[in-house]
N, CA, C, O and the ligand as a Tripos MOL2 file, in Angstrom:
@<TRIPOS>MOLECULE
protein
  269   267    68     0     0
PROTEIN
NO_CHARGES

@<TRIPOS>ATOM
      1 N           0.9700   -1.1110   -0.0210 N.3       1 MET1
      2 CA          0.0940    0.0170   -0.0550 C.3       1 MET1
      3 C           0.8620    1.2210   -0.0410 C.2       1 MET1
      4 O           1.7750    1.3420    0.7770 O.2       1 MET1
      5 N           0.6040    2.0850   -0.8210 N.am      2 CYS2
      6 CA          1.2410    3.4640   -0.9040 C.3       2 CYS2
      7 C           1.1720    4.1440    0.3040 C.2       2 CYS2
      8 O           0.1250    4.3000    0.9330 O.2       2 CYS2
      9 N           2.5480    4.6570    0.7310 N.am      3 ARG3
     10 CA          2.5450    5.4590    2.0310 C.3       3 ARG3
     11 C           1.9080    6.8210    1.9010 C.2       3 ARG3
     12 O           1.7470    7.5470    2.8820 O.2       3 ARG3
     13 N           1.6000    7.1090    0.8580 N.am      4 MET4
     14 CA          0.9800    8.5680    0.5410 C.3       4 MET4
     15 C          -0.4190    8.2780    0.2910 C.2       4 MET4
     16 O          -1.1300    9.2310   -0.0280 O.2       4 MET4
     17 N          -0.9370    7.1190    0.3810 N.am      5 ALA5
     18 CA         -2.4750    6.9200    0.0930 C.3       5 ALA5
     19 C          -3.4940    7.8480    0.6810 C.2       5 ALA5
     20 O          -4.4900    8.2790    0.1010 O.2       5 ALA5
     21 N          -3.1020    8.1070    1.9500 N.am      6 HIS6
     22 CA         -3.9770    8.9350    2.6980 C.3       6 HIS6
     23 C          -4.1710   10.3680    1.8790 C.2       6 HIS6
     24 O          -5.1510   11.0880    2.0670 O.2       6 HIS6
     25 N          -3.2620   10.6370    1.0820 N.am      7 PHE7
     26 CA         -3.4200   11.9260    0.3070 C.3       7 PHE7
     27 C          -4.3580   11.6750   -0.8990 C.2       7 PHE7
     28 O          -4.8360   12.6670   -1.4490 O.2       7 PHE7
     29 N          -4.6580   10.4660   -1.3510 N.am      8 GLY8
     30 CA         -5.4850   10.2330   -2.2990 C.3       8 GLY8
     31 C          -4.7630   10.1830   -3.7450 C.2       8 GLY8
     32 O          -3.5350   10.2160   -3.8240 O.2       8 GLY8
     33 N          -5.5010   10.1110   -4.7550 N.am      9 ASN9
     34 CA         -4.9330   10.1700   -6.2060 C.3       9 ASN9
     35 C          -3.7780    9.1790   -6.4850 C.2       9 ASN9
     36 O          -2.9710    9.4520   -7.3740 O.2       9 ASN9
     37 N          -3.6660    8.0520   -5.7700 N.am     10 CYS10
     38 CA         -2.8190    6.9700   -6.1130 C.3      10 CYS10
     39 C          -2.9770    6.3820   -7.2970 C.2      10 CYS10
     40 O          -4.1170    6.2880   -7.7520 O.2      10 CYS10
     41 N          -1.9030    5.8940   -7.9900 N.am     11 ASP11
     42 CA         -2.0570    5.1360   -9.0820 C.3      11 ASP11
     43 C          -2.5850    3.8970   -8.8390 C.2      11 ASP11
     44 O          -1.9140    3.2060   -8.0710 O.2      11 ASP11
     45 N          -3.6740    3.3750   -9.3050 N.am     12 PRO12
     46 CA         -4.3160    2.0150   -8.8100 C.3      12 PRO12
     47 C          -3.2090    0.8530   -9.2900 C.2      12 PRO12
     48 O          -2.8960   -0.0940   -8.5680 O.2      12 PRO12
     49 N          -2.7480    1.0500  -10.4330 N.am     13 GLU13
     50 CA         -1.7530   -0.1100  -11.0090 C.3      13 GLU13
     51 C          -0.6230   -0.3560  -10.0180 C.2      13 GLU13
     52 O          -0.1160   -1.4720   -9.9040 O.2      13 GLU13
     53 N          -0.1870    0.8170   -9.2220 N.am     14 THR14
     54 CA          1.1490    0.5950   -8.5950 C.3      14 THR14
     55 C           0.9310    0.8490   -7.0590 C.2      14 THR14
     56 O           1.8940    0.8160   -6.2920 O.2      14 THR14
     57 N          -0.2640    1.0860   -6.6470 N.am     15 ALA15
     58 CA         -0.6280    1.3850   -5.3990 C.3      15 ALA15
     59 C          -0.2720    0.4430   -4.3240 C.2      15 ALA15
     60 O          -0.1510    0.8180   -3.1570 O.2      15 ALA15
     61 N          -0.0930   -0.8430   -4.7240 N.am     16 ASP16
     62 CA          0.3570   -1.9000   -3.6940 C.3      16 ASP16
     63 C           1.7750   -1.8240   -3.2940 C.2      16 ASP16
     64 O           2.2000   -2.4850   -2.3460 O.2      16 ASP16
     65 N           2.6010   -0.9460   -4.0710 N.am     17 GLN17
     66 CA          3.8170   -0.8830   -3.5860 C.3      17 GLN17
     67 C           4.1020    0.3190   -2.5800 C.2      17 GLN17
     68 O           3.2530    1.1640   -2.2960 O.2      17 GLN17
     69 N           5.3420    0.2940   -2.0970 N.am     18 GLU18
     70 CA          5.6310    1.1540   -1.0400 C.3      18 GLU18
     71 C           5.3340    2.7950   -1.3450 C.2      18 GLU18
     72 O           5.1310    3.6480   -0.4820 O.2      18 GLU18
     73 N           5.3590    2.9690   -2.5850 N.am     19 TYR19
     74 CA          5.0550    4.2420   -3.2650 C.3      19 TYR19
     75 C           4.3110    3.9370   -4.4320 C.2      19 TYR19
     76 O           4.7370    3.0740   -5.1990 O.2      19 TYR19
     77 N           3.2530    4.5360   -4.6630 N.am     20 CYS20
     78 CA          2.6230    4.4550   -6.2010 C.3      20 CYS20
     79 C           3.4600    5.1470   -6.9170 C.2      20 CYS20
     80 O           4.3830    5.7710   -6.3940 O.2      20 CYS20
     81 N           3.2490    5.1250   -8.1680 N.am     21 ILE21
     82 CA          4.2270    5.8200   -9.1730 C.3      21 ILE21
     83 C           3.9530    7.3410   -9.0880 C.2      21 ILE21
     84 O           4.8340    8.1630   -9.3390 O.2      21 ILE21
     85 N           2.6040    7.7070   -8.6960 N.am     22 PHE22
     86 CA          2.3580    9.0290   -8.5280 C.3      22 PHE22
     87 C           3.1300    9.7010   -7.3800 C.2      22 PHE22
     88 O           3.4910   10.8760   -7.4380 O.2      22 PHE22
     89 N           3.3540    8.9230   -6.3780 N.am     23 HIS23
     90 CA          3.9570    9.5380   -5.1630 C.3      23 HIS23
     91 C           5.3920    9.2100   -4.7730 C.2      23 HIS23
     92 O           5.9470    9.6580   -3.7690 O.2      23 HIS23
     93 N           5.9840    8.3180   -5.7360 N.am     24 LYS24
     94 CA          7.3020    7.9950   -5.6640 C.3      24 LYS24
     95 C           8.3570    8.9760   -5.5920 C.2      24 LYS24
     96 O           8.5440    9.7130   -6.5610 O.2      24 LYS24
     97 N           9.1110    9.0760   -4.4940 N.am     25 PRO25
     98 CA         10.0930   10.1880   -4.5620 C.3      25 PRO25
     99 C          11.2800    9.8700   -5.3530 C.2      25 PRO25
    100 O          11.5130    8.6690   -5.4810 O.2      25 PRO25
    101 N          12.0260   10.6410   -5.8720 N.am     26 ASN26
    102 CA         13.2190   10.4540   -6.6840 C.3      26 ASN26
    103 C          12.9550    9.4450   -7.7010 C.2      26 ASN26
    104 O          13.6680    8.4450   -7.7720 O.2      26 ASN26
    105 N          11.9140    9.6530   -8.5430 N.am     27 LYS27
    106 CA         11.7920    8.9320   -9.8330 C.3      27 LYS27
    107 C          12.9250    8.7670  -10.6050 C.2      27 LYS27
    108 O          13.7030    9.7130  -10.7260 O.2      27 LYS27
    109 N          13.1730    7.5180  -11.2440 N.am     28 SER28
    110 CA         13.9830    7.5380  -12.2820 C.3      28 SER28
    111 C          13.5050    8.1350  -13.4310 C.2      28 SER28
    112 O          12.3360    8.5200  -13.4550 O.2      28 SER28
    113 N          14.3420    8.2920  -14.5350 N.am     29 GLU29
    114 CA         13.8230    8.9810  -15.7980 C.3      29 GLU29
    115 C          12.5510    8.2780  -16.4270 C.2      29 GLU29
    116 O          11.5560    8.8180  -16.9120 O.2      29 GLU29
    117 N          12.8420    6.9460  -16.2930 N.am     30 GLU30
    118 CA         11.7590    5.9820  -16.9130 C.3      30 GLU30
    119 C          10.4390    6.0250  -16.2170 C.2      30 GLU30
    120 O           9.3420    6.0490  -16.7750 O.2      30 GLU30
    121 N          10.6990    6.0350  -14.7850 N.am     31 GLU31
    122 CA          9.4550    6.2110  -13.8380 C.3      31 GLU31
    123 C           8.8190    7.5720  -14.0090 C.2      31 GLU31
    124 O           7.5910    7.6600  -14.0280 O.2      31 GLU31
    125 N           9.5780    8.6190  -14.1320 N.am     32 ALA32
    126 CA          8.9340    9.8160  -14.4770 C.3      32 ALA32
    127 C           8.2030    9.9580  -15.5270 C.2      32 ALA32
    128 O           7.1150   10.5280  -15.4390 O.2      32 ALA32
    129 N           8.7150    9.4150  -16.8290 N.am     33 ARG33
    130 CA          7.9750    9.3640  -18.1210 C.3      33 ARG33
    131 C           6.6670    8.4960  -17.8840 C.2      33 ARG33
    132 O           5.6080    8.8510  -18.4020 O.2      33 ARG33
    133 N           6.7380    7.4790  -17.1810 N.am     34 GLU34
    134 CA          5.5550    6.5600  -16.8160 C.3      34 GLU34
    135 C           4.5420    7.4690  -16.0180 C.2      34 GLU34
    136 O           3.3450    7.5200  -16.3030 O.2      34 GLU34
    137 N           5.1400    8.1930  -14.9750 N.am     35 PHE35
    138 CA          4.2680    8.8530  -14.2570 C.3      35 PHE35
    139 C           3.5770    9.9720  -15.1570 C.2      35 PHE35
    140 O           2.3550   10.0930  -15.0630 O.2      35 PHE35
    141 N           4.2350   10.7340  -15.9560 N.am     36 TYR36
    142 CA          3.7640   11.7000  -16.7000 C.3      36 TYR36
    143 C           2.5590   10.9990  -17.5980 C.2      36 TYR36
    144 O           1.4310   11.4920  -17.6150 O.2      36 TYR36
    145 N           2.8450    9.9980  -18.2220 N.am     37 ARG37
    146 CA          2.0060    9.5210  -19.0880 C.3      37 ARG37
    147 C           0.6700    8.9620  -18.3840 C.2      37 ARG37
    148 O          -0.4170    9.0080  -18.9600 O.2      37 ARG37
    149 N           0.8250    8.4720  -17.1920 N.am     38 LYS38
    150 CA         -0.2870    8.0230  -16.2880 C.3      38 LYS38
    151 C          -1.0590    9.2010  -15.8770 C.2      38 LYS38
    152 O          -2.2860    9.2600  -15.7910 O.2      38 LYS38
    153 N          -0.1600   10.1920  -15.6160 N.am     39 PHE39
    154 CA         -0.9980   11.4750  -15.0780 C.3      39 PHE39
    155 C          -1.6710   11.9550  -16.0870 C.2      39 PHE39
    156 O          -2.8470   12.1420  -15.7760 O.2      39 PHE39
    157 N          -1.4010   12.2570  -17.2520 N.am     40 PHE40
    158 CA         -2.0250   12.8480  -18.1690 C.3      40 PHE40
    159 C          -3.1150   12.1050  -18.6690 C.2      40 PHE40
    160 O          -4.1310   12.6930  -19.0400 O.2      40 PHE40
    161 N          -3.0060   10.7730  -18.7230 N.am     41 GLU41
    162 CA         -4.0840    9.7820  -18.8700 C.3      41 GLU41
    163 C          -5.3610    9.9990  -18.1520 C.2      41 GLU41
    164 O          -6.5090   10.1030  -18.5850 O.2      41 GLU41
    165 N          -4.8460   10.0450  -16.8510 N.am     42 ARG42
    166 CA         -5.9730   10.1280  -15.7310 C.3      42 ARG42
    167 C          -6.6320   11.5890  -15.6930 C.2      42 ARG42
    168 O          -7.8510   11.6700  -15.5440 O.2      42 ARG42
    169 N          -5.9090   12.6590  -15.8160 N.am     43 PHE43
    170 CA         -6.3640   13.8790  -15.7080 C.3      43 PHE43
    171 C          -6.8430   14.7050  -16.9620 C.2      43 PHE43
    172 O          -7.6040   15.6720  -16.9540 O.2      43 PHE43
    173 N          -6.2850   14.1620  -17.9470 N.am     44 LYS44
    174 CA         -6.5600   14.6390  -19.2970 C.3      44 LYS44
    175 C          -6.7610   16.2070  -19.4000 C.2      44 LYS44
    176 O          -7.8270   16.7400  -19.7090 O.2      44 LYS44
    177 N          -5.6520   16.8310  -19.1140 N.am     45 PRO45
    178 CA         -5.5780   18.3140  -19.4440 C.3      45 PRO45
    179 C          -5.3200   18.5280  -20.7990 C.2      45 PRO45
    180 O          -5.1840   17.5850  -21.5780 O.2      45 PRO45
    181 N          -5.2300   19.9120  -21.2020 N.am     46 ARG46
    182 CA         -5.3430   20.1840  -22.6320 C.3      46 ARG46
    183 C          -4.0950   19.6040  -23.2790 C.2      46 ARG46
    184 O          -4.1540   19.4860  -24.5030 O.2      46 ARG46
    185 N          -3.0370   19.2420  -22.7070 N.am     47 ILE47
    186 CA         -1.9940   18.6440  -23.1940 C.3      47 ILE47
    187 C          -2.1890   17.6740  -24.4270 C.2      47 ILE47
    188 O          -1.5320   17.6760  -25.4680 O.2      47 ILE47
    189 N          -3.2990   16.7960  -24.0600 N.am     48 GLU48
    190 CA         -3.6460   15.6660  -24.7760 C.3      48 GLU48
    191 C          -4.0820   16.2220  -26.2970 C.2      48 GLU48
    192 O          -3.8550   15.5260  -27.2860 O.2      48 GLU48
    193 N          -4.6560   17.3900  -26.3910 N.am     49 GLU49
    194 CA         -5.0130   17.9260  -27.5770 C.3      49 GLU49
    195 C          -3.8390   18.3340  -28.3720 C.2      49 GLU49
    196 O          -3.8050   18.1400  -29.5870 O.2      49 GLU49
    197 N          -2.8550   18.9070  -27.7090 N.am     50 ILE50
    198 CA         -1.7230   19.3040  -28.2360 C.3      50 ILE50
    199 C          -1.0860   18.1240  -28.6870 C.2      50 ILE50
    200 O          -0.5630   18.2200  -29.7970 O.2      50 ILE50
    201 N          -0.9860   16.9220  -28.0480 N.am     51 GLU51
    202 CA         -0.1900   15.7700  -28.4590 C.3      51 GLU51
    203 C          -0.8650   15.2270  -29.8940 C.2      51 GLU51
    204 O          -0.1710   14.7570  -30.7950 O.2      51 GLU51
    205 N          -2.2840   15.3570  -29.9720 N.am     52 VAL52
    206 CA         -3.0220   14.9300  -30.9950 C.3      52 VAL52
    207 C          -2.6280   15.7550  -32.2970 C.2      52 VAL52
    208 O          -2.4100   15.2650  -33.4050 O.2      52 VAL52
    209 N          -2.5780   17.1470  -31.9410 N.am     53 GLU53
    210 CA         -2.1690   18.1410  -33.0270 C.3      53 GLU53
    211 C          -0.8120   17.9060  -33.5850 C.2      53 GLU53
    212 O          -0.5470   18.0930  -34.7730 O.2      53 GLU53
    213 N           0.0600   17.4820  -32.6750 N.am     54 ASP54
    214 CA          1.3710   17.2540  -32.9820 C.3      54 ASP54
    215 C           1.5120   15.8820  -33.9350 C.2      54 ASP54
    216 O           2.3240   15.7870  -34.8560 O.2      54 ASP54
    217 N           0.6840   14.9710  -33.5860 N.am     55 GLU55
    218 CA          0.6840   13.7000  -34.4050 C.3      55 GLU55
    219 C           0.2470   13.8800  -35.6760 C.2      55 GLU55
    220 O           0.8730   13.3310  -36.5830 O.2      55 GLU55
    221 N          -0.8980   14.6750  -35.9690 N.am     56 SER56
    222 CA         -1.4090   15.0420  -37.1810 C.3      56 SER56
    223 C          -0.4670   15.8960  -37.9500 C.2      56 SER56
    224 O          -0.3440   15.7490  -39.1660 O.2      56 SER56
    225 N           0.2470   16.8460  -37.2320 N.am     57 GLU57
    226 CA          1.2550   17.5280  -37.8880 C.3      57 GLU57
    227 C           2.3080   16.7240  -38.5250 C.2      57 GLU57
    228 O           2.7300   16.9140  -39.6660 O.2      57 GLU57
    229 N           2.7560   15.6940  -37.6030 N.am     58 GLN58
    230 CA          3.7560   14.8250  -38.0650 C.3      58 GLN58
    231 C           3.3540   14.0160  -39.2500 C.2      58 GLN58
    232 O           4.1430   13.8640  -40.1820 O.2      58 GLN58
    233 N           2.0560   13.4430  -39.2570 N.am     59 LYS59
    234 CA          1.6610   12.8100  -40.2520 C.3      59 LYS59
    235 C           1.6780   13.6670  -41.7420 C.2      59 LYS59
    236 O           1.9820   13.1420  -42.8140 O.2      59 LYS59
    237 N           1.3670   14.8010  -41.6040 N.am     60 LYS60
    238 CA          1.2510   15.8340  -42.6960 C.3      60 LYS60
    239 C           2.7820   15.8330  -43.1290 C.2      60 LYS60
    240 O           3.0690   15.7450  -44.3230 O.2      60 LYS60
    241 N           3.5520   15.9090  -42.3570 N.am     61 LYS61
    242 CA          5.1200   16.1280  -42.6840 C.3      61 LYS61
    243 C           5.6570   14.9770  -43.4380 C.2      61 LYS61
    244 O           6.3380   15.0530  -44.4610 O.2      61 LYS61
    245 N           5.2470   13.8100  -42.7740 N.am     62 SER62
    246 CA          5.6930   12.5960  -43.3600 C.3      62 SER62
    247 C           5.0190   12.2800  -44.8730 C.2      62 SER62
    248 O           5.6570   11.7430  -45.7790 O.2      62 SER62
    249 N           3.7200   12.6790  -44.9740 N.am     63 LYS63
    250 CA          3.1660   12.6500  -46.2920 C.3      63 LYS63
    251 C           3.8780   13.6110  -47.3030 C.2      63 LYS63
    252 O           4.0360   13.3020  -48.4840 O.2      63 LYS63
    253 N           4.2800   14.7450  -46.7870 N.am     64 GLU64
    254 CA          4.7110   15.6610  -47.7590 C.3      64 GLU64
    255 C           6.2520   15.0880  -48.0810 C.2      64 GLU64
    256 O           6.7430   15.2530  -49.1970 O.2      64 GLU64
    257 N           6.9240   14.4450  -47.0760 N.am     65 ALA65
    258 CA          8.1910   13.7460  -47.4350 C.3      65 ALA65
    259 C           7.9570   12.6520  -48.5950 C.2      65 ALA65
    260 O           8.8100   12.3540  -49.4310 O.2      65 ALA65
    261 N           6.7130   12.1250  -48.5140 N.am     66 CYS66
    262 CA          6.5970   11.0620  -49.5370 C.3      66 CYS66
    263 C           6.4420   11.5580  -51.0300 C.2      66 CYS66
    264 O           6.8060   10.8970  -52.0040 O.2      66 CYS66
    265 N           5.8390   12.8390  -51.0860 N.am     67 PHE67
    266 CA          5.4360   13.2870  -52.4090 C.3      67 PHE67
    267 C           6.7510   13.7580  -53.1060 C.2      67 PHE67
    268 O           6.7180   14.1960  -54.2560 O.2      67 PHE67
    269 ZN          0.1480    6.9020   -3.7670 Zn       68 ZN68
@<TRIPOS>BOND
     1     1     2 1
     2     2     3 1
     3     3     4 2
     4     3     5 am
     5     5     6 1
     6     6     7 1
     7     7     8 2
     8     7     9 am
     9     9    10 1
    10    10    11 1
    11    11    12 2
    12    11    13 am
    13    13    14 1
    14    14    15 1
    15    15    16 2
    16    15    17 am
    17    17    18 1
    18    18    19 1
    19    19    20 2
    20    19    21 am
    21    21    22 1
    22    22    23 1
    23    23    24 2
    24    23    25 am
    25    25    26 1
    26    26    27 1
    27    27    28 2
    28    27    29 am
    29    29    30 1
    30    30    31 1
    31    31    32 2
    32    31    33 am
    33    33    34 1
    34    34    35 1
    35    35    36 2
    36    35    37 am
    37    37    38 1
    38    38    39 1
    39    39    40 2
    40    39    41 am
    41    41    42 1
    42    42    43 1
    43    43    44 2
    44    43    45 am
    45    45    46 1
    46    46    47 1
    47    47    48 2
    48    47    49 am
    49    49    50 1
    50    50    51 1
    51    51    52 2
    52    51    53 am
    53    53    54 1
    54    54    55 1
    55    55    56 2
    56    55    57 am
    57    57    58 1
    58    58    59 1
    59    59    60 2
    60    59    61 am
    61    61    62 1
    62    62    63 1
    63    63    64 2
    64    63    65 am
    65    65    66 1
    66    66    67 1
    67    67    68 2
    68    67    69 am
    69    69    70 1
    70    70    71 1
    71    71    72 2
    72    71    73 am
    73    73    74 1
    74    74    75 1
    75    75    76 2
    76    75    77 am
    77    77    78 1
    78    78    79 1
    79    79    80 2
    80    79    81 am
    81    81    82 1
    82    82    83 1
    83    83    84 2
    84    83    85 am
    85    85    86 1
    86    86    87 1
    87    87    88 2
    88    87    89 am
    89    89    90 1
    90    90    91 1
    91    91    92 2
    92    91    93 am
    93    93    94 1
    94    94    95 1
    95    95    96 2
    96    95    97 am
    97    97    98 1
    98    98    99 1
    99    99   100 2
   100    99   101 am
   101   101   102 1
   102   102   103 1
   103   103   104 2
   104   103   105 am
   105   105   106 1
   106   106   107 1
   107   107   108 2
   108   107   109 am
   109   109   110 1
   110   110   111 1
   111   111   112 2
   112   111   113 am
   113   113   114 1
   114   114   115 1
   115   115   116 2
   116   115   117 am
   117   117   118 1
   118   118   119 1
   119   119   120 2
   120   119   121 am
   121   121   122 1
   122   122   123 1
   123   123   124 2
   124   123   125 am
   125   125   126 1
   126   126   127 1
   127   127   128 2
   128   127   129 am
   129   129   130 1
   130   130   131 1
   131   131   132 2
   132   131   133 am
   133   133   134 1
   134   134   135 1
   135   135   136 2
   136   135   137 am
   137   137   138 1
   138   138   139 1
   139   139   140 2
   140   139   141 am
   141   141   142 1
   142   142   143 1
   143   143   144 2
   144   143   145 am
   145   145   146 1
   146   146   147 1
   147   147   148 2
   148   147   149 am
   149   149   150 1
   150   150   151 1
   151   151   152 2
   152   151   153 am
   153   153   154 1
   154   154   155 1
   155   155   156 2
   156   155   157 am
   157   157   158 1
   158   158   159 1
   159   159   160 2
   160   159   161 am
   161   161   162 1
   162   162   163 1
   163   163   164 2
   164   163   165 am
   165   165   166 1
   166   166   167 1
   167   167   168 2
   168   167   169 am
   169   169   170 1
   170   170   171 1
   171   171   172 2
   172   171   173 am
   173   173   174 1
   174   174   175 1
   175   175   176 2
   176   175   177 am
   177   177   178 1
   178   178   179 1
   179   179   180 2
   180   179   181 am
   181   181   182 1
   182   182   183 1
   183   183   184 2
   184   183   185 am
   185   185   186 1
   186   186   187 1
   187   187   188 2
   188   187   189 am
   189   189   190 1
   190   190   191 1
   191   191   192 2
   192   191   193 am
   193   193   194 1
   194   194   195 1
   195   195   196 2
   196   195   197 am
   197   197   198 1
   198   198   199 1
   199   199   200 2
   200   199   201 am
   201   201   202 1
   202   202   203 1
   203   203   204 2
   204   203   205 am
   205   205   206 1
   206   206   207 1
   207   207   208 2
   208   207   209 am
   209   209   210 1
   210   210   211 1
   211   211   212 2
   212   211   213 am
   213   213   214 1
   214   214   215 1
   215   215   216 2
   216   215   217 am
   217   217   218 1
   218   218   219 1
   219   219   220 2
   220   219   221 am
   221   221   222 1
   222   222   223 1
   223   223   224 2
   224   223   225 am
   225   225   226 1
   226   226   227 1
   227   227   228 2
   228   227   229 am
   229   229   230 1
   230   230   231 1
   231   231   232 2
   232   231   233 am
   233   233   234 1
   234   234   235 1
   235   235   236 2
   236   235   237 am
   237   237   238 1
   238   238   239 1
   239   239   240 2
   240   239   241 am
   241   241   242 1
   242   242   243 1
   243   243   244 2
   244   243   245 am
   245   245   246 1
   246   246   247 1
   247   247   248 2
   248   247   249 am
   249   249   250 1
   250   250   251 1
   251   251   252 2
   252   251   253 am
   253   253   254 1
   254   254   255 1
   255   255   256 2
   256   255   257 am
   257   257   258 1
   258   258   259 1
   259   259   260 2
   260   259   261 am
   261   261   262 1
   262   262   263 1
   263   263   264 2
   264   263   265 am
   265   265   266 1
   266   266   267 1
   267   267   268 2
@<TRIPOS>SUBSTRUCTURE
     1 MET1         2 RESIDUE 1 A MET
     2 CYS2         6 RESIDUE 1 A CYS
     3 ARG3        10 RESIDUE 1 A ARG
     4 MET4        14 RESIDUE 1 A MET
     5 ALA5        18 RESIDUE 1 A ALA
     6 HIS6        22 RESIDUE 1 A HIS
     7 PHE7        26 RESIDUE 1 A PHE
     8 GLY8        30 RESIDUE 1 A GLY
     9 ASN9        34 RESIDUE 1 A ASN
    10 CYS10       38 RESIDUE 1 A CYS
    11 ASP11       42 RESIDUE 1 A ASP
    12 PRO12       46 RESIDUE 1 A PRO
    13 GLU13       50 RESIDUE 1 A GLU
    14 THR14       54 RESIDUE 1 A THR
    15 ALA15       58 RESIDUE 1 A ALA
    16 ASP16       62 RESIDUE 1 A ASP
    17 GLN17       66 RESIDUE 1 A GLN
    18 GLU18       70 RESIDUE 1 A GLU
    19 TYR19       74 RESIDUE 1 A TYR
    20 CYS20       78 RESIDUE 1 A CYS
    21 ILE21       82 RESIDUE 1 A ILE
    22 PHE22       86 RESIDUE 1 A PHE
    23 HIS23       90 RESIDUE 1 A HIS
    24 LYS24       94 RESIDUE 1 A LYS
    25 PRO25       98 RESIDUE 1 A PRO
    26 ASN26      102 RESIDUE 1 A ASN
    27 LYS27      106 RESIDUE 1 A LYS
    28 SER28      110 RESIDUE 1 A SER
    29 GLU29      114 RESIDUE 1 A GLU
    30 GLU30      118 RESIDUE 1 A GLU
    31 GLU31      122 RESIDUE 1 A GLU
    32 ALA32      126 RESIDUE 1 A ALA
    33 ARG33      130 RESIDUE 1 A ARG
    34 GLU34      134 RESIDUE 1 A GLU
    35 PHE35      138 RESIDUE 1 A PHE
    36 TYR36      142 RESIDUE 1 A TYR
    37 ARG37      146 RESIDUE 1 A ARG
    38 LYS38      150 RESIDUE 1 A LYS
    39 PHE39      154 RESIDUE 1 A PHE
    40 PHE40      158 RESIDUE 1 A PHE
    41 GLU41      162 RESIDUE 1 A GLU
    42 ARG42      166 RESIDUE 1 A ARG
    43 PHE43      170 RESIDUE 1 A PHE
    44 LYS44      174 RESIDUE 1 A LYS
    45 PRO45      178 RESIDUE 1 A PRO
    46 ARG46      182 RESIDUE 1 A ARG
    47 ILE47      186 RESIDUE 1 A ILE
    48 GLU48      190 RESIDUE 1 A GLU
    49 GLU49      194 RESIDUE 1 A GLU
    50 ILE50      198 RESIDUE 1 A ILE
    51 GLU51      202 RESIDUE 1 A GLU
    52 VAL52      206 RESIDUE 1 A VAL
    53 GLU53      210 RESIDUE 1 A GLU
    54 ASP54      214 RESIDUE 1 A ASP
    55 GLU55      218 RESIDUE 1 A GLU
    56 SER56      222 RESIDUE 1 A SER
    57 GLU57      226 RESIDUE 1 A GLU
    58 GLN58      230 RESIDUE 1 A GLN
    59 LYS59      234 RESIDUE 1 A LYS
    60 LYS60      238 RESIDUE 1 A LYS
    61 LYS61      242 RESIDUE 1 A LYS
    62 SER62      246 RESIDUE 1 A SER
    63 LYS63      250 RESIDUE 1 A LYS
    64 GLU64      254 RESIDUE 1 A GLU
    65 ALA65      258 RESIDUE 1 A ALA
    66 CYS66      262 RESIDUE 1 A CYS
    67 PHE67      266 RESIDUE 1 A PHE
    68 ZN68       269 GROUP 0 **** ****
């Protein structure tokens, strides 16, 4: 059980560990990336729209490259 569980908002997938990924101190780079992925997945801020835009922008660019 996450030691910070009383604060709420634990990541359900990792909440059985000493710290869930949301509350883990000194995250490694990989853990930090996982944290942000889960965090944005859960709270769905505007970032997601930006990511989608970026994706279509990249598709456009790769299409242009094909021509
Ligand atoms: Zn937690």
